[in-house]
N, C-alpha and C positions, 0 to 999 in steps of 0.2 A: 385454589388460589392461583392464577397464572403471576409467575414472579417476573417484574418489569425492570429491564434496567432502562433508565429515562435518559433522555438526551441531556448532556453537560453543557456542550459549547453552543448549542443552539442560539441564536443571538447575537455571539460574539466571532465564531470561525466562520458560520455561515449563516445567512436568513433563519430566524425562527417562522415568520410565515409561510404557511406552504405555498401559497400562491408566488410568491415572491422568491421562494427557493426553487421551486419547479423551473420558473422562468429564468432566473440566473442559468440553472444547469443546463437547460435546453440551448442558451444563447452560447455557452463555452463548448458545447458536444457539436453544435452546430458550425461553429468556427474553427474545428478542428479538420484538419487535412483529412480528405477522402482516401482510403485507400482499401487494396484488395488482398490484404494477407489472407494467410489459413488462420482457423481460430485458434486464440492465443490459449496456451495450457497456462501461462502464469503471467501477472504484471508485477511492475516494481513502479507505485506510485508515490509522490509528496503526500504530505498532511499538514501544511500551513492553513491559515485562514484562506478562503478561496479568492481573496483578492490579490493574494499573494501567489500560490500555487495552483489554485483553480484551474487555468488554462492547460498549463503543465499536465495535470492529471487527467483533464478532460482529452488528451492525444492519446493518451492509452484508451480511455473508457468507451471512446468512439469506435474503437477497431472492434468491440463487442456488439456492435448494434446488429449487424448481417447474421451474426451468430448468435441470438439472445436466445434460440430456442435449443441450443446446446445444453447450457449450464442448470443443471440443477440445485448444485450447491456450492457456496462460496467458503473457501478457507482461509482466513485473514488474520495477519500476523502482523504486530507493530512493536515497537519500543515502550518501556515504560517512561514517562515521564516525570510520574507524581510521586510514586512509593517504592521504593527499594526493595528489593525481596532477591531470592534465590528460584532459579528454576523457570517453567513456563506455567502461567498462570491461566486456566478456563473460569467460566462463568457460572453461578447455578440459576441464571436467569433464564426465563423460558423464551423470552422476544427480547430483544434492542429497539426501541422507538426513537424515531425520528419525527418531525414533523410532517414528514411525507406516509408514517404510517407504521406499523412494527413490523420486524424482521424475525421469523421463527427460528432459535436456535435448533440444531439438529441435536436434541439431546441425547440419543441412541449412539451417536458416533461420541462425543463429548462424555458421555459416562463410560462408554468401553475404551478410551483411551489410556491405557494401564502403565505406560512409560513414567518409570522411577522420578523424573524431572519434572512431571506434569503433575500442578498443585489447583485445586480448587480455591481462588482467592479472587473473592468479587472486587475486595477492596482495590484492586488494581486494574479494574474494569470500571470502578464509579465516576471517575473523573477522567480518564484517559481520551485524551482526543485523536489519538493515532490511527484508531480505531473508526471512531467514530464518523469522522468526516467523509471516510469511504463510502458510509451505507448510502445518503441522497443519491450519488451517483448510480451506485448499484442499483438503488429502487427504480429510478429514471430508465435505465439503460437495460436491465435483465426484466423486471416487473418481480415472478415472483421465484423466490429461490430461499434454501435455509443457509443457515451459518453456523459455521465452527469458529468463534472468535480467540484469538490467544493472544494474550501479553507476554510479551518474551523480556525477563529479567535477567540476572547474572547466570547465563549458562553458555557454554561453549557452542561454535557454530556446528561441531559433528553432532553434539543433541541435538539442537535444533533440526538438522537434517533428518534424523533419525525419526523423530515425532512427525513430521512432514511425510516421510514416507509410510507412516503406521496409517495418516488419515486421507493421504491422496490417491484416491481410488482407480478413477479412470477421465476419460474424455468429457466426462457430465460435471467434473470438479474443476473450478478455476480457483489458482492458489495466487493470492495476492500478499506483497511485503508491502509495507507500508514506511518510508522513509525519508528525509528530505539529505541533503547533503553537506556541505561546510558550512560553519556557521561563523559570522560576523569576521570573516576577512574582509580586506580592501577587495574592490571588485575585480582587479585583473587577477590578483591574489587568487581569488576565488573561482576564477574561470580556469586556472592552470590546474588548480588542485581538482576541481571538478572533471575536468578531462580526462585525468587521470584515474579517477575513479568508475569513469564512462567505460575507458580502455580494458580496466579490468572487470568489469560487469560483461561486456563484449566477448571477453577470451574465458568467461566462467570462473576466474581464478581471483578469489576473494582475499588471498594470504596479507596484501597491502592494504586493504580496507579496515581502517578502525574508526574508532567514534570521532576523531576529527575528523575524517571524510566522511560519515554517514551517522547520524546520530541511531538509524536502525543497521548497523553494523551486524551485529548479531544475526537477526534475522534473514539478514539480506545475504550475510555469508552462509548461513544453513540454505537458502535456496538455491545459491550457486551451487552447492556441493549435489543436491538433489536434482537440479536440471542437468548438470554434466551426467549423473548415473542414468539418466532419461535418454538420454541423446538430443538434447536441446539447442536451440540456437538464440542468443539474446540479440534482441533488434532495438536500436536506438530510438525513439520519437522526437525526444525534446530534452535539450539540457541549457537550462536558464537559470537566472538568479533572480532575485527580488527588485536589483538592481534593473533588470529588463522588465520585470512584471509591474511593479508599482513604485519603483525610484527613477534614479537618476544614471544611467550607465556610464556619464562620462566622469561622474563625481568621482576621483579617485580615491577620497578621503571617506566615503561612505563604506558603511560595514553592511554586509548582505549574507543573505542565507540561500544555498543551493539548492535548485530541484530540478530532477531529472525524472523523464518514463520510459520504462522498455518494456517489451513484451516477450515473451519466449514461446517458442513454435519450433514444430518440429520439421527439420530438412529445410531451414530458411536459409538464405545469406544472410551474413553480418552487414547491418547498414550503420555507419559511422554518423555521428553526430555532425550536425551542420556547424 
């Protein structure tokens, strides 16, 4: 019997109707600036509801369109928001389901991942949105691919980097880290803090990125370690917050959540955020 991880946030974070969802994704992707960068090896994208962070995430996913034939597998890491645990959690599911269909998991890779910090813990995946909201983007942009989904709990960035190194094989793999940035600061304060995080990502130096800077700080810092080892460069595509995407930027009393999008490529010049 096929084991299915059902969609948990369809209808709240993104549309539950397949036609509506596909249309919303196409509009966001079509609105993203066109570019001719080399094929990304990795992405960092936000994971709020599409009304808030969808356009920011789309700026990264749109870069995959012209390279869609390259990727066969997606390694997807995000933080746990619901259930505290230690280590990195993999799933026993065979497929992750969204309104756009089923995404098959690479069970061979998951079952052979023997790092001591990796645990089988479906509870961490059951209601976690940080991974789920990325899947419809990937289904539209890539078409067919297999998935290695990992929810990161209490772990060190070095441990995350070690796990990444065990599963990140070659150019047919796309690594994605799902993370929002600062939470519930005033608009200008959020811009300053997120700009500092952006500079840290561009320099591949995550030492000053804590959970006040990014809810996915641990997988993000693990990616930065792994990216530095592989000689990758980070390119900033978008840096905004919910005041820009769904609120009122001029309202100094509003509390906002920060969002950013980065791609990691080989031998590419750093591009600073606008």
